[in-house]
N, C-alpha and C positions, 0 to 999 in steps of 0.2 A: 786125816783134817787137818790137825794143829799141823803139822810138819808144811802143809803145803803155806796157811795162812802167812808163818814166818817169812817163807821164801817169797812168797811176792810183797810182807813189808818191805825182806832187802833188796828186792829188786826197785820197787815203788824208793825205798832213799837213795837209789844208785842212778835212779834215773831223774832221782831231785838234784844230786849236788852234779853230774855230771849236767845237768840243765841251767843251771848256774854258773860254772865254769864258761858255757860257753855264752851265757849274754853278761859275765863278767871281763872278758880276757885282758881289759884292759885295764884294770884291778889288781894291786895286791891281792893274791892270794895264797896264804898259807895255809899251812898244813891245820891250826886251831877254826879259821875258820870257816873253814871246809868241811872238818867235824862235826860242824856245830850244826849248817847246812842237813849234814845226812843221818845228824841225831844220834852218833856214835861218838865215844869215848874216844878223846886222842891218841892215847896207848896204842889202842887196837885198829883205828878208824885206816889207817895207813896200809897195813896188811891185810885186813878186808878187800879195801881197794885192791892192793895190787891183785890178788884170785881173783875175786870179781869182772878185774875188769883184764887182765893179764899182759898190765904192763902197772908201773910204779903211777905215782901222784905224779913225780915230779917229768916222770919223761911222757905221762899224756898232755901235760899241761903247754911242753913244749911243743910235743907233737902240734898240736891244738893250733896253740898261735903263730908255727911257721905254716902252715895250710889256710890260714885265714887270709894271714898275711899275705898266700901266693896266691888267693882265689881275689885279693884287693888289687893287689900290682895288677893286675889284667882289666879289669874292673873298672878302675880309675887310675890310668895310664899316664894322668897330667898331673896325679898326688905323688908330690917328693918322698923318695923310700924313707928319710926317716919319719914324718908322720904317717905312710903306713907303719915303722915298727913303733911308734908311740899309743897305736891304735889297736894293738894287739897285745897290749903291755909292757913290751920292749921298752928297759930306760935309754936305748941309744940305738943309732942305726949300725954301731961299731955289732953290740950288742947279739944284734938281728940279724947283722950280716952269716957270723959266725954261726949262730944257729941254723937260719937258710942254708950253709953251703954245708954245714955236717949231712943236712936233709936232703939236700940236691945236687949237690957236691958244684955248686954255684956263684957267682954271691947274685943278689936281688936283681940286679939291673942288667944285668947278663938273661941270666931268665925271661925275665921281661921283652926282653928284646928279642931272644929266642920266640920265645908264643906269639911274640906279633909277625914275627916271621916265617911261623909253621902256617901259621893261623892264615898268611897271603897262600901260602904254597898248599896246603890243602882246602880250596873253597870250594870243592865239589868231594869232601867225602864226607862221611858218617852222617848218618841222620837214626831218628829216631826208629825204633821197633817196636814197643810196647804203649795200648792205648792209654797205657797213664805214664805219659812220655818224661814229668818229669823226673821219673826213676832212670831216665838213660841217659838226663843232660847234665852235659858239662860244661865248664864252662870254657874250656879251653878244644875243644878238636872237634866243635861243631862244624856244617856247612856257610862256608859267609852269603848274607842275603843280598839277591839281586837287586839292583837298585828301587826300581819300581817299585817291590813290597816291601820296601826298606823303608823309604817314605812313607807309604801309604799302615807300615802297623806305626811309625812315631806318630804320625795324625793321632790314633787309637786311644795313643797312652793318655792317663787324666791323674788329679794326684786328690786322694782320699784319706778322711780321716775315719778306718773301719774302729769300732770297738774288742775289747775282749769280747774271747769265744771260748764258753767252756766244752773241750773236747774228751773223747776218748780214743784212745789208741793202741795202734797192734803196731810193736814195732819190730823192723825186720833188719838183717844184720848180716852182708854178707853181700856177694857184685851183682853191682845193679845192671837193670836189662830183664829178660824173659824171667829170669827169678822173681823178680816183684810184680807179675803179672800174675801169677803161677797162686802169689802169696794174699795176694790182693783175690781170687777166685777161692783158694782152697780154704784158707784162712780166717780172710775178713770177711770173707760173704756169710760163711756159714755162723761165726761170731756174731755178723748184724741178725743176723735168720733168729735165732734163739735170742736175743736182746728186743724184740719184735720191733726194730730200728723199718720204718716203712719202704718199698724202693726206692723212694725220692727221698729219701735223706740229705740231708747237705753233710757234705764230702768234701776234706781235702787230702791232699797227697805233701807231701813233707820232703826232702831231701835235705840231709842235715853237711854232706859230704860230695866234696867232686872226685868219681874216682879216678881222673885223671893225677890226680895227687894223694889222697890217700889212698892206704892198700885196701884192695877189694873186700877184703875177709872184717876189714872194721869200716867200711861203711852202713851209715843205718837211714834207713826208711822209718817215714812211719807213715801209716795207713790208718785217717783220723774220720771219726763221726763226731760230728755236732749233737751235743747233749746237753740234756738243764742240768742246774750245779746237782738237782737230789739225787741223779744218776749213778744208779751203785755196778761199780765194774765187777766182770767175773772171767774168769782163764783166766790167760795171761794179760787181759788189758790194762790200760792204767788209764788214768785222770792226771789232763791237763791247762793250762788257757793258752791260750793265739793270744800273746800279746796287740792289743791294738795302739793306735797311731798315723802316724800319714805314711802314706801306702802311694806305690806307680802301680798302676792299675791298667790291665790289656784285654778289653772284653774279646774272647777268641769262638769263633767256631771254623769247625775244617778237621783238615784229618791231621793225623798224628807228624807225619812229615812238616807239615804245615808249622804246626805249632814248636817244633823242636827250631826254623828260622826264629818264630815269633820270640822263642826265648832267647836267642842269640843277639839277634834285633834289641831289643831293650836291654841287656848286660852290655853288650860292647856298641853300640852303633846311642841311643838313647841314655845311656844311661851316662856315660864320658859327658858328652851334650849339655846334661839338662841342670848343671849346677849340684849334687846331688849325689849321693854318698849310700851303697848300703850301710847298714848297722849289725847290730849283733842280732837283730832278732832273724829266724827263718822268713825264706822264701818259700812260696808255695803256691801251687795250683788249688782255685776254689770252686766247684763241684757245685753250687746251690740246686734247689731243690726244682725239682723238675729239668734240670738239664739236661740235653734230647742225647743221645747216643744212637748212630742210625747204624742198627750189626750187618747192613748190607752197604754200605758206602764207605763204614769207618768215621764218619762226619761224628765231632762231636763238639761239645762246645764246653766254657768252665770262662775262672777269671784268671786271669795272670799277675799275684800280687809278689810286688819286690817291698820291700822295708824300707823308707832313704830317710836324711837326715841330711841338712846344711850341708855343703863342703864344706 
């Protein structure tokens, strides 16, 4: 029992420091700061992190900064490479380019052009196959939107201020797609039942990585339940807070294939022309209490929420 409790404490601390890194990529992040966040001594933290994550702190920081930068290069096509570099913690476009070339084998500008070209060439490929659709959404290889549906989707996007929400979550690490649907059914549902969360409790699905950028075995996804502050987590669950603030929200009702188009439209069509940009908060699908799901037609409803800030 003591051993299990200790392992949970380690996991909580590592989750906390990983979340801190993702939320502060634009800031200097040295060993002292991260060890303090994790509540481990500086002397031991580097080795503990490497053992737990399978990569050093330095490698993890570079990887996350380059990967988030790659997402923003396409999601914000009119933003200068230098501004993208600064937004993820690089001191210059040259430093960003060196790290980017080491990861992707080309410059950020060439990569951006290639992704835009691929997007046009593959306008009728890659649809989502899971009912928890965001787990398969990528920013780079989805269907293009027909003009009619694109226009209708853009009209539905609204800006709202969301309050912070306490969540309990179960983390999945590995390839996106069908395994995540299985994770919801085989891991999340039994956990929710055990913790007496009603069938209509508020849920969130959060994908932290883009599988076209991050290696499949390193992709992270959280299946989340909104819970009161006093909620006691059990099993492999952890507690966190979904940040409040300004979000662009699309109220969606339709099928898996249609929500894939909605995500693409928001990130590639609506966002670049909105005068806004993504910030470090995660995007997510919000399944409110009582959200419908029709097992016969596959139709369901949710809110697609993307965090935005002034460009």
